[in-house]
KOLRO-910631 format. One line per field, with one value per residue (C-alpha): x, y, z; residue in one letter; residue number from 1. Coordinates in steps of 0.5 Angstrom, whole numbers, always signed. Example, Ala and Ser with C-alpha at 12.3 -4.5 7.8 and 13.67 -1.06 7.14 Angstrom:
x <- c(+25/+27) .
y <- c(-9/-2) .
z <- c(+16/+14) .
residu <- c(A/S) .
num <- c(1/2) .
***
This chain:
x <- c(+23/+16/+12/+11/+5/+5/-2/-3/-10/-13/-15/-23/-21/-18/-23/-23/-15/-15/-20/-16/-10/-13/-15/-7/-4/-10/-6/+1/+3/+7/+3/+5/-1/+0/-6/-4/+3/+4/+11/+9/+10/+15/+22/+26/+21/+25/+20/+18/+14/+8/+4/-2/-6) .
y <- c(+28/+25/+21/+14/+10/+2/+0/-7/-10/-17/-20/-18/-11/-11/-6/-1/-1/+1/+6/+9/+8/+12/+18/+18/+18/+24/+27/+27/+21/+15/+8/+1/-4/-11/-12/-7/-9/-14/-16/-19/-26/-27/-30/-24/-19/-15/-10/-3/+3/+3/+9/+9/+14) .
z <- c(+7/+5/+10/+8/+11/+12/+12/+16/+15/+16/+9/+11/+11/+5/+1/+7/+7/+0/+1/+6/+2/-4/+1/+4/-4/-6/+0/-2/+2/+0/+2/+2/+2/+0/-4/-9/-9/-16/-13/-7/-7/-12/-10/-12/-8/-3/-1/-4/-3/-7/-10/-14/-18) .
residu <- c(X/X/X/X/X/X/X/X/X/X/X/X/X/X/X/X/X/X/X/X/X/X/X/X/X/X/X/X/X/X/X/X/X/X/X/X/X/X/X/X/X/X/X/X/X/X/X/X/X/X/X/X/X) .
num <- c(1/2/3/4/5/6/7/8/9/10/11/12/13/14/15/16/17/18/19/20/21/22/23/24/25/26/27/28/29/30/31/32/33/34/35/36/37/38/39/40/41/42/43/44/45/46/47/48/49/50/51/52/53) .
***
């Protein structure tokens, strides 16, 4: 079962959260980070895991 990580952060910490996310993804983890979620804020958003390259 793959490990999934939710990164919670304050708005002013978004850049640090992105760096942490990139490190985790590079090491094979699936990461949810709201600042890389294009669906967040849309009415049809139901929540999902996001993984970037």
